[in-house]
Structure formats: C-alpha cells, structure tokens
N, C-alpha and C positions, 0 to 999 in steps of 0.2 A: 506584311506591309513593306513597301519599297523603301529603300534607304533614302535619307534626305539628300536633296540636290544642292550643291554649292556652286554659285555662278560668280565669276569675277568679270567685271567690266573695266577695261583699261585701254590704253592706246600709247602711241609713241610720243605724243606731245599734247599739251592742253588745247582747249578751244575746239575740239572735234565733236563735242556733244555727249561725252561719256556720262556725265552726271544725270542728264535728262533721260538718256537711254536706260541707265541703271534704275532710276526712279520709276520710269514707266514699266520696265520689266518687272520690278517688284510689285507694283500696283496690279499688273496683269496676273502675276502668279498668285497674289492674294485673293483674286477673284476665284481661282481654282481651289485654293486652300488657305483658310484664314491664318494658319500657322506659317506666316512668311515674315522675314525680317530683312531690313536693308541696313547694311553696315558701311558707314563712311570711314574709310581707312586713311583718310588724309590727316597728317599731323600738322599741315599748313594749308590754310585757305580752302577747306572743303566747302562745297556748295549745297549739300543736301539739306542742311538746316534751313537755308534761305528758300530753297525750292519747296520744301514741305511747310514752310512758315512755322518752324519749331525753334525753340531756344534751348539748346543743350545745357542742362543743369549739371549733369554728371557725365564724365567722359572716361573712356577706356584707359587713357594715359595715366589716370589716377591709380590704376591697378598695378602699375609697374612696381616690382619689389614685393608684391603680395601673392605671388604665384601659388604658394601652398594653401593660402586661405580662400582662394577663389572657388566658390561653389555657386549653384544656381540661386540660392537665397540672397547671396551678395550681388551677383551679376544682374539679377532681375531688377534691382534698384536703378540700374543704368539704362534700362530700356525705356524709350520714349514712345508714346502712342499718337499716331496721326489720326485726324478725324475720319479718314477712310477706313480705319481699323488696322492699317499697316503699322508694324513695329519698326523702330529704328534705333541703332546704336551709333554713337559718335566717338571718334578717337580723340578729338580735341576741340576746344571752342576758342582757341587762340593759337598763334604760331608757336610750334615747339620743334625741338630737334627731331631729325628723321627717325632715330631709334627710341623715341619717347614711348612707343609701344613695342617692347621686346618680343622676339619670336616665341619665347617660352610662355609669355602671357597670352599672345594671340592663339597659340596652340591649345591652351586650356579653354579659352573663350570659344574657339571653334568646336571643341569636343562637347562643351555644354550646350551650345546652340544646336548642334546636331541631335541632341536628345529632346530638345524642346520644339524645334521647328521642322517643317517639311521642306521649305525653300529658304535658302540664305543667299542674299545678293550682296556682293562687295563692290563698292565703288573704289577703284584702286588708282592712286596717283601715277602719273607717267614717269616714274623713275624706278630703276632697278636697285633694290635695297633688300637686305635680309628679310624684313617683314613683308614687303610686297611679294617677293619671290616665294615666300612660304605660303602666303594666301593663295597664290596662283597654283602652287604645286599640290595643294590639297583640294583643288576645285574639280567639279565634274566637267565644267567647261569654262574656258577663258575666252571672252569676247574681246577681240582687238578692234577698236573703233578707228576708222580711217575716213578721210574724205578725198575727193578727187580734185581739190582746188589748186593745190600747189605741190611741187616736187618734194619740198622738204618734209611735208607731212608723210608722204608715201615712203620716202627714204628712211625717216625715223621709225615708221611702223614696220618696215621690212627689217630694219636692224633689230627691233624688239622681237619680231617673229623669229628671226634666225637665232637670237640668243636663247629664247625659250624653247624652241623646237627640239624636242628629244631630251635636252639637258634638264629642264625643270618641268615641262609639260609635254605629254605625248602628243604627237601631231594630230591625232583624231580628236583631241580635246581643244585644239586651237580653232577658234571660229572667227573668220574675218567678216566684219560688218562694215559696209560702206554707207556712210551717213550723208544726207543732203545730196542725193543723186539728181542731176538734171541733165537734159540733152546738151546743155551748154558747157558742161564740165570740160576742162582742158584735157583731162585724161579720161579714159573710159574703163568700165569694169573689166573688159577683156584684157586691157593692158595690165591691169593689176593682177589678174589671175596668172597671166604669163610670167610677170615679174616675180611673183611669190612662189609659183609652182604649186599653188594650193587653191582650191575652189572658194569662191565667195559664199559665205553661209547665208547672208541676208543683205538686201539693199533697202535702204530707207529713203523715201523721196524727200526732196526739199520742201516740206509741207508743214508750216508752223502749227496748223491746227492739230496735227497728230500729237504734239507734245504740250498743247495748251491746257490739258485737263488738270495738270498738277497745281500750278500757282494761280489758277482761277477758281480753285476750290473743287476738289475732285468729287464728281457726282456718283461715281460707281459704275459708269458706263464705259465701254471700250475696253 
C-alpha cells in the first residue's frame, strides 16, 4: 500500500481562497478514498467550520501539555464528521496565541493521522511560525495559493516561496496555484512564472460555481 499523502494549503496572505481550495481538495480526495481528513491549523479565525457548517466541540489546542497521553483512542474524540463523510479536525474554536498547538503535539497528531488516513489536508494560516513550518516540512506537497489581482499578494507569496524553498520544503514539493484567473487580471501567469522561476502547478478560473458545492450542501458530485 502506498504511504499516506499530506497536503498543506497556504499562501502569503489572507483572502486568496485558501480555505475553499483546501476544503474542495479534501472533498475531492474523499471521493477517491473515504479515509480523508481536513485539518484546520488556524489558532485564530479559521473558516473551515463555517464552510462545512460544523461546530467544533473539541479542539487540538486542548491537547497542549498532554503529548505523552495522545493516542488514537484520545484523538479520535476530536474528529468531527461532515455530512459528505469527510472527517475534520480543528485547532481552535476561539482566538488563541499562535503556539497554542505546540510542534511536539502536532507531530504526534500527524503520526497518528498517517496511520488512520490515506489523505490528510492542512489548511495553514499565512504566517511563518514553528507549528506552520513543521506542518509544511512534513507534507508531501505544499500548495501556495496566489492571485493575480495585486502586486502585494504576489510579493508576499514570493517571499513565502523563497523562505520555504529548500530550507523547509524541497522545491519539487512546492506547488504554485493561481486562483481566480481571468483575462482581465493585471498580471498574467507568465509574469508569475518568470518572477518565481518556478512553474505554475494549477490555474483555477474565477468561477464561483466551482466552489459552491460546499456551503450549499455537498451532494457528492464533482
């Protein structure tokens, strides 16, 4: 059997569509294998609960300080189930300090998830911090979401790319995803590829229907 795959979805700043892409990726992977889990790694203002219309009762931040006691029988109590069959874990349900989920706890959680799931998708907040860097370093692929609307988004994404490249994530695992692509964008995909010196992994059109399946009640299609 192939090893489990861990995907991180992140970006240089908020508002680029990371959470919707992470959620849709997890739903699509669940179609391939029911053993799929989506992990909201935000300690502040994560949106996956709202997107999936779930209310996190128990969160990973509660496990801080319990490292030695964390096993699957404990962690499984923190897993929430969406009506689509997708499983989800939440780091917090209220704003907490950035290191509310210590690396040592995340490491234990990832090890357990790898035993139980085929696909693990992390929605990672747009800041560099020990926990987020650890999640990216243990991933099979890190998807950096960018758009072509404004220069600051591109500059922030490039800074993130250059920070991660080689130091935390090997270049072959860094995947540039351009969201909301239209012919009217101020910058074009070719500009981005030249600027980053790295190919664009995927382009997603500015098409609301593509992502509407989640909060209108996922039907299992697409």
